[in-house]
N, C-alpha and C positions, 0 to 999 in steps of 0.2 A: 581311597576310591576318588576318582577325578569328579569334577562337577557335572560333566555330561554323562558320565556312567551313572551316577546317583539319579540324575533326571531320568534316565531311561528306565531305571529298576521302578521308579515311582510311576512312570508312565505305563509300564507293563502290569504293575498291580492294578492301576486305575482301568486297564483294559479289560482285565479278568472279571472286574466288577461291572463294567459297562461296555459289553460288547460294541454296541451301535456307536458310541461316542469316542473311541479311542483312535480310529483310523486316520482321522485329520490331523492328528498330533504326531505321527510317525515321523522320524527324521529323514524323510526321503531324499532330502538335499545331500545325504552322505552317499547315496547310491551312485557310483561311477559307471557310466554307460558310454559307448562310442558316440561321437559328435552327431547330432541330429535326432537322438533317441530320447524320449521322456519316460518316466514311470509316475503312475499315480495309483491310488487305492481304487480299485473297482467295486469291491463290496467288503464288509467286516463280515466275517465268518469264523466261528469259533474251531479252533483246531483243523483249519483248512488243509485238506492233503489231496487225495485223487480227484481229478477234473475230467469231465465227459461233456460232450456238446449234444444237445437234442436238435431234432429238425427244425423246431421253431425259434432256436437260438437260446433256449435255456440251457445254463451251465450247471451240471450237477456236481455236488462236492461232497466226498466221502470224508470220514474222520476215524481216527484210531482210537481216541481216548473219550471222545464225546458219546459214542453210541448213536449218534444222530446222522442222517444224511439231508442235506440242504439243496435247495434248488434257488439259483440267481436269475431272477426273471428280469430281462431288459425292459426299460421304459423309454419311450421316444421323449418324454417330457421330464425327464429327470434321473436321479441316480437308480440303479437297478434294485429291485425289491428281492429281500431274502426270505425265503419260506422254509419251514421244516416239513419234510415229506416222510420222514420215518424216524423213530426213536426207540430207545431200549434194545439196540441191537448189539452183538458182540463184536466190537472192533470192525465196522462197516467201512473199512479203508477203501476198498476197490468199487469203482463205478464204471459201466460201460453201457452205450446206447445203440440199439438195433431195433429197426422195424417198429418204431413207436414205443418200445418197452425200455425200461431201465434195469439193468442187471447190477446187483449189489452183492460184493463178496464179504461176507462174514469169516470167522476163522475157520468153520467146518462147512459152511453152507454157501450156496449161491442163490439168491433171491431174484425174483423178477417182477416189477411193478409195470402192469400192462397200461397202454393208452395213458401214459403218466402225463404228458403235457396238457392233456385235455382235462386232468382231474388233480393239478397242483395245489388246490385249496382243499380238496377232499380225496386224498389219495387211496387207491384201492388196497384192499389186503393183498400182501404178496404172496405169489406162487413160490414153493420151494423148487427149484430146478434140480438141485441135488444136494445131499448132505454127506457125501462119500469122503471128505477131506478130513485130515487129522485134527484133533482138538487141542493140541499143544499150543500155548500163547506165544512160545518163544519163537520169534520169526515167523509167526503164524498169520499175522496180518498180510492182505493180499492186494496187489495191483492186478487188475484184470483188463483185457481188451480184445476186441474182435480182429482177427487177422483178415487180410485179403481173401483167404480161402473159405472164409464164413465160419471158422471154429472160434471158440472162446478159449483163449489162452489164460491158464490159471497156475501160477507158481505156487510152490509149496517150499518154504525155507527149512533149513536145517533146525532141528529142536535143540540147538545148543551153540556154544562159540565154535567148538570143533569136535566132531565125533564121526563115527562110521554107521550111520543110520541106514533103514532098509531103503536101497537105491530106487524102488519102486513106489515109495511113499513120501520121501523127503528129498530136500536138495535138488530140486528139479523144476522143470517148466512143463506142465501138462497141457492138454487141450481137450475140450469136450464139444460135442455138438450144441447148438442153442437150447435143445430141449433136455440136456444133461446127459446124454447117452454117448456112447462111443469113446469113453475115456482112453487117452494114449499119453504116454510119456514122450515128449518131444526132444528134451534136452536133459542131461544129467550132469552131476558135479557143479551145480550152481548153488552156492551158499545162501544167498538171500538177495533175490532181485524184485525191486519194487518200482521198475520202470523199464518199458521197452516200446519199440515201434517197428514199423516195416518201412524199408526204402521204397519210396513211390515209384521208383522205376524199375527195380530187380524185384520188389515183393519179398525181399529176404529180411529175417529177423535180425535186429540189433538189440542187444539188453545191456543194462548195468549189473554188476555184481559187487556186493560188500565184502570186503576181505575180512579175514578172521581178526580177532583182538589177541593181545598179550604176546606179541611177538617184537615190541618195540614201537617206536614213533613211525617209522618208516616202511616196515615190513608188516603184513605184506600189502602191496598197491591194491586199491580198489580197481575195478576192471570195467572197460567197455568191450563187449564180446560180440562177434558176428556169428550168426548161425544160418547158413544159407541152404541148410537141409536138416531134417530130423535125424536122431540117433547119435548126435556128437555129445561128447563128454568134456566138461572144462575144468577138471581137476580136482575139485574138492571131494574129500578132505585130504587127498593124498599130495597135492600140488598147488602152490598158490602163484598167482601172477606168471604162470607159465613156466617158470624157472627155478622156483624155491621150494624143495621138499618139505613137507609139514614135519615138525620135530618128533611127533608120535606116530604118524601114520605113512611118512613118505617112503618108509623102506619096504612098503608093500606093493607099490606101484610106481614105476619111474615117470618123471615129467613128459618123457617122450611120447607116452601113450595118449596125451591129451592135447586138446586145441588150446594154444596160447592166446591171450587176450589180443584184440586189436589195438587197444590203448591202455597203458598203465596210467591211471588218473591222479595216483598219489595215496600214501597212507592215510586211511581212516577218514577221507574226505565224504565218504557215505553217499554215493550218487544215487538219487532217487529217480525224479522225473527224466524222461527221454523223449524227445519228439523231433521228428524231420520238420524243417520249416517249408511248408507248403504254399504260403501266402505270396502276395505280391506287394505288400506295403513296404516291406524292407528293401534296402537295396539289392541288386542283382546278385551280389557276391554272398548273400546270405541264403539265397533260394537252394534248397536241397541240403543244406547243412544240418547237422545234428545238434540240437541244444539240449544241454544237460544241467539239471539242478542238483547242486551238491550240497546236501542237508548239513553237513558239518561234523567234525569229529566230536567224541564225548571223553575219549580217554587218553588223548594226546598230550605231551607235555607243553606243546605249543600248538594251538588250535589250528586246523586247516580245513578248507571247503568253505561253506557260507557263501556261495556265489553260483553264477551261472556261467557256464562255458560253452563255446561252439566248437564243433568238430567238422572239418572239411574232408570229404573223401574223394578219392580218385582211383578208377578202377577197383573198387571194393576194397580198398586200403585207406588207412587214415594217412592224409597229406599232411595236415596241421591241426592244431587247435589253439584257441585263443580264449582269454577271459572275456566275457560279454557284459556281465554286470557283477559287481562287488561293492561291499561297504556295509553289509549287516552285521559287520563285526568291528569292534574298535578296541584297542588295547586289551585284547584277549577276552572281551566281554561281548557276546552277540546280543542284538535287540530283535534279530529275525532269522529264519531258517527256511530256505526255498525248499519246496517239496516236488511238486508237479508242475507240468507246463501244458498249456493248451492253445493252438492256432485258431483264433477266431476267423469268421469268414471275411471280415474286412482286412484280414492279414495282420492285426495286431496280436500280441502275445500275452497271454494270461500266466501268472506265476502264483501258486498257492504258498502260504507261509503258516505253518501251524504253530509257530511260538509267537508272532505278532498277531495271529487270528485274523488275517486278511487274505484276500486275493488282489494281486496288483494287476495293472493293465500296462504293458510297455507298447509304445507307438513311435512311429518315425515321421518327423516332419521336414526332412532335409537339412543340409549343412545350415549351422548358424551364420 
């Protein structure tokens, strides 16, 4: 083990014991960004995953393993304050904000905390919006977001690595009204998405999907998909990456029946957060691009992912993609894993990290 790797392990152990004191010691100088960009720790948050922005600038943070939901409250005179607003929940990964209320996705339920920003220090008891979703934990944690149509989009992952589950219950993206009514399946054949967003111009859905495991280092690729309308099928479990039949289920339905991915992101990179950049702080070439947080592989012989990429679109097609931020992994040892992204009103970009237990802020200050 190298000296740097050993020091990182010691550091991460210390972080687990002292959440508030570890953020300043992370080796952020290892993160490579384009010229003019800088990264800093915005707040220390245990198991920080999904992010949502409130009307007053509060950043809400969901977790997968902590059972807690946090609020990062900006302060004009110093570092933001981190508050716990819910605890004892079942993998409250997904958070979404609408009309003053915070929506939180557990494994099988959607909860709603009303007037939350006015009651951060004394949060209200949540309202159960719906408890209709499956209870399986395998791919059961959820990313949620409100679409431009006003519906709350809620994915349900496959309860397995690969299987042929009920297509009306699993491996899909559903949507419901804010009050929990009107359940619809919007897209099928989606193994496990934990990140999606809508093009701010066309209002069409783009989403990540994790490829299945146990087909080798490079197969199948994780996907970036485009769903301009409801009712589309993206292949799981019959076809992977648009052109590779599944060894077990591929003989049941051909790949030609399904919508291929807009971009193959690579084997096992585990793309999580996805956001269109809608700010004005970054240079003009970044406006309208898709930013994707690749959480990183777990069962590849040589690790992949552990970075943030950008994707440029032209006429609803992927024109090119580039690595935007990398350096969370050194010599096959990771000290951080990007999860979700959030564009703040000043145009800066937040990146959550559930391994280093922080939320970063990326800013642009011009060419050096």
